[in-house]
C-alpha positions as CSV (number, residue, x, y, z in Angstrom):
1,I,-10.4,-1.7,-9.7
2,G,-12.3,1.2,-11.2
3,D,-13.1,2.2,-14.8
4,G,-16.7,1.1,-14.4
5,W,-16.0,-2.6,-13.5
6,G,-18.5,-2.5,-10.7
7,A,-19.0,-5.0,-7.8
8,Q,-18.5,-8.1,-10.0
9,H,-14.9,-7.4,-10.9
10,S,-13.5,-5.1,-8.2
11,Q,-13.1,-7.2,-5.1
12,G,-9.9,-7.2,-3.1
13,L,-9.8,-10.7,-1.7
14,H,-6.2,-11.0,-0.6
15,S,-7.1,-10.7,3.1
16,F,-9.3,-13.9,2.7
17,F,-6.2,-15.8,1.8
18,M,-4.0,-14.2,4.4
19,H,-6.3,-15.7,7.0
20,V,-5.5,-19.3,6.0
21,P,-2.6,-20.9,7.8
22,G,-0.1,-22.4,5.3
23,L,-1.0,-20.1,2.4
24,K,1.6,-17.6,1.2
25,V,0.3,-14.4,-0.3
26,V,2.3,-11.9,-2.4
27,A,1.3,-8.6,-4.0
28,P,4.0,-7.0,-6.2
29,S,3.8,-3.4,-7.3
30,N,6.3,-3.4,-10.2
31,P,7.6,-5.7,-13.0
32,Y,10.9,-6.6,-11.3
33,D,9.1,-8.0,-8.2
34,A,6.4,-9.6,-10.3
35,K,9.0,-11.8,-12.1
36,G,11.1,-12.5,-9.0
37,L,8.1,-13.4,-6.8
38,L,6.7,-15.7,-9.5
39,I,10.0,-17.6,-9.8
40,Q,10.1,-17.8,-6.0
41,A,6.5,-19.1,-5.9
42,I,7.4,-21.9,-8.5
43,R,10.3,-22.9,-6.4
44,D,8.4,-23.0,-3.1
45,N,6.9,-26.3,-2.0
46,N,3.9,-24.5,-0.4
47,P,0.8,-23.0,-2.1
48,V,1.2,-19.4,-3.1
49,I,-1.5,-16.9,-3.9
50,F,-0.2,-14.3,-6.4
51,V,-2.2,-11.1,-6.3
52,E,-2.2,-8.8,-9.4
53,H,-4.0,-5.5,-9.6
54,F,-5.4,-4.5,-13.0
55,K,-3.9,-1.0,-13.0
56,L,-0.4,-2.4,-12.5
57,Y,-0.4,-3.9,-16.0
58,S,0.7,-0.6,-17.5
59,Q,3.7,-0.2,-15.2
60,K,7.2,-0.3,-16.8
61,G,10.5,-1.1,-15.2
62,H,13.8,-3.0,-15.6
63,V,13.5,-6.7,-15.6
64,P,16.7,-8.8,-16.0
65,Q,16.5,-11.6,-18.5
66,K,18.4,-13.9,-16.2
67,S,16.5,-15.9,-13.6
68,Y,16.3,-14.4,-10.1
69,A,14.0,-14.7,-7.1
70,V,12.5,-12.2,-4.8
71,K,12.2,-13.6,-1.3
72,F,9.0,-13.8,0.6
73,G,8.6,-11.9,3.8
74,K,10.8,-8.9,3.0
75,A,9.3,-5.4,2.7
76,V,11.1,-2.7,0.7
77,V,11.4,1.0,1.6
78,R,10.7,2.7,-1.7
79,K,11.3,6.2,-0.3
80,K,12.9,7.4,2.9
81,G,11.2,10.0,5.1
82,S,10.9,11.2,8.7
83,D,7.4,12.6,9.2
84,V,4.9,9.8,8.3
85,T,5.0,6.2,7.2
86,L,2.9,5.3,4.2
87,V,2.4,1.6,3.6
88,G,0.9,0.9,0.2
89,I,-0.3,-2.6,-0.7
90,S,0.0,-3.6,-4.4
91,Y,-1.2,-0.7,-6.7
92,M,-1.6,1.5,-3.6
93,N,2.2,1.7,-3.3
94,I,2.2,3.6,-6.6
95,E,-0.4,6.0,-5.2
96,C,1.6,6.3,-1.9
97,L,4.7,7.4,-3.9
98,R,2.6,10.0,-5.7
99,A,1.2,11.1,-2.3
100,A,4.7,11.5,-0.9
101,R,5.5,13.9,-3.7
102,Y,2.4,16.0,-2.9
103,L,3.4,16.1,0.7
104,E,6.8,17.4,0.0
105,E,5.1,20.6,-1.3
106,A,3.8,21.0,2.3
107,G,7.1,20.3,3.9
108,I,6.1,16.8,5.0
109,W,8.6,14.0,4.3
110,A,6.9,10.6,4.0
111,E,8.6,7.2,4.1
112,V,6.9,4.8,1.7
113,I,7.0,1.1,2.3
114,D,6.0,-1.7,-0.1
115,P,5.1,-4.9,1.9
116,V,5.6,-7.0,-1.3
117,S,4.7,-10.1,0.6
118,L,1.5,-10.2,2.7
119,A,2.0,-13.7,4.2
120,P,4.6,-13.9,5.5
121,L,4.5,-10.2,6.4
122,D,7.7,-8.3,7.2
123,I,6.2,-6.2,10.1
124,E,9.7,-5.4,11.5
125,T,10.5,-3.0,8.6
126,I,7.2,-1.2,9.1
127,I,7.7,-1.0,12.9
128,R,11.2,0.5,12.5
129,S,9.8,3.2,10.3
130,V,6.9,4.0,12.6
131,R,9.2,4.2,15.6
132,K,10.9,7.0,13.7
133,T,7.9,8.8,12.3
134,G,5.3,8.3,14.9
135,R,2.6,8.3,12.2
136,L,1.3,5.4,10.1
137,I,-1.1,5.2,7.1
138,V,-1.9,1.9,5.5
139,A,-3.5,2.2,2.1
140,D,-5.2,-0.8,0.4
141,N,-7.3,-1.5,-2.6
142,S,-9.8,-3.4,-0.5
143,W,-12.3,-3.0,2.3
144,T,-10.8,-1.8,5.6
145,S,-12.9,-4.0,7.8
146,C,-10.9,-7.2,8.6
147,G,-8.5,-6.4,5.7
148,A,-4.8,-6.4,5.2
149,S,-4.6,-2.8,6.3
150,A,-6.3,-3.7,9.6
151,E,-3.9,-6.5,10.2
152,I,-0.8,-4.4,9.6
153,L,-2.1,-1.5,11.7
154,S,-3.0,-3.8,14.6
155,R,0.4,-5.5,14.6
156,V,2.2,-2.2,14.8
157,V,0.0,-0.9,17.6
158,E,0.4,-4.1,19.6
159,R,4.2,-4.0,19.3
160,L,4.5,-0.2,20.1
161,S,1.8,0.0,22.7
162,G,3.2,1.6,25.8
163,K,6.5,2.3,24.1
164,K,5.7,5.1,21.7
165,R,2.7,7.3,21.0
166,I,1.6,6.9,17.4
167,L,-1.1,8.2,15.2
168,A,-2.5,5.7,12.7
169,K,-5.1,5.5,9.9
170,R,-6.5,2.9,7.5
171,I,-7.4,3.9,3.9
172,G,-9.4,1.6,1.7
173,F,-13.0,0.8,0.5
174,A,-16.1,1.9,2.4
175,P,-18.3,-1.1,3.5
176,V,-20.5,-1.0,0.4
177,P,-20.3,-2.8,-3.0
178,C,-17.9,-1.2,-5.5
179,P,-19.8,1.4,-7.7
180,T,-19.8,1.6,-11.4
181,T,-20.5,5.3,-12.1
182,A,-17.5,7.6,-12.5
183,A,-18.8,10.1,-9.9
184,L,-19.1,7.5,-7.2
185,E,-15.8,5.8,-8.1
186,K,-14.0,9.0,-7.4
187,L,-15.3,8.9,-3.9
188,F,-14.9,5.2,-3.4
189,Y,-11.4,4.4,-4.6
190,P,-8.4,5.7,-2.7
191,N,-5.8,7.7,-4.6
192,A,-2.7,9.9,-4.1
193,V,-4.7,12.9,-3.1
194,T,-6.8,11.2,-0.5
195,I,-3.7,9.5,1.0
196,A,-1.8,12.9,1.0
197,R,-4.7,14.7,2.7
198,E,-5.0,12.0,5.4
199,A,-1.2,12.1,6.0
200,Y,-1.3,15.9,6.3
201,A,-4.2,15.7,8.8
202,L,-2.2,13.3,11.0
203,G,0.7,15.7,11.0
204,R,-0.9,19.1,11.0
205,G,-4.5,18.4,12.2
206,K,-6.0,20.2,9.2
207,K,-8.2,18.1,6.9
208,R,-9.1,20.9,4.5
209,W,-5.6,21.0,2.9
210,M,-5.6,20.1,-0.8
211,P,-2.4,19.2,-2.6
212,R,-1.6,21.0,-5.9
213,R,-2.2,18.5,-8.7
214,D,0.7,19.8,-10.7
215,A,3.2,18.9,-8.0
216,D,3.4,15.3,-9.2
217,K,3.8,16.5,-12.9
218,K,6.7,18.8,-12.0
219,R,8.6,16.0,-10.3
220,E,8.2,13.8,-13.4
221,T,9.5,16.4,-15.8
């Protein structure tokens, strides 16, 4: 999670539940989906694991007062692009959208996809995007080994193997316990800058590029 919570309160365990047949796993990134998914979970006769990231609690957005449901197994394209596909799980979708704004300053147009539902997973929407862009980055607030990012990447590679040449990258936690000090947290937790730099490297082959931090602020004003 960050903010000095350390290993005791910073685990990303959604991939554990994705591994269990019969369990449904959802991970909203905004208030609208949070309400709709919760209503859908209550109506569903199967067990549903509802994943909430701490940093999403400050997110604002329109939420209708009337009852509505967000269906499981349907990803959402949050931003259209043609050069690279960014898949951001839960809070990482917010960082992917910020990364996409950084990349625009370098002339790279990223398509940002929010899986919304991890089990069932809408892999078709992601594959359609990767067929177009040829590049895929999956960002997750969890460890990359045996994680949700690994599952998404492997499904895409299996489906497109021999049909299209793609470049792919997972972004997540290193295989160590989550640190508590601010200096180590900056290295450990993915953010918009690290996502943007990896996306730039996939497209341009240069890892020393650094996005201008004011690019995101200019877009918001």
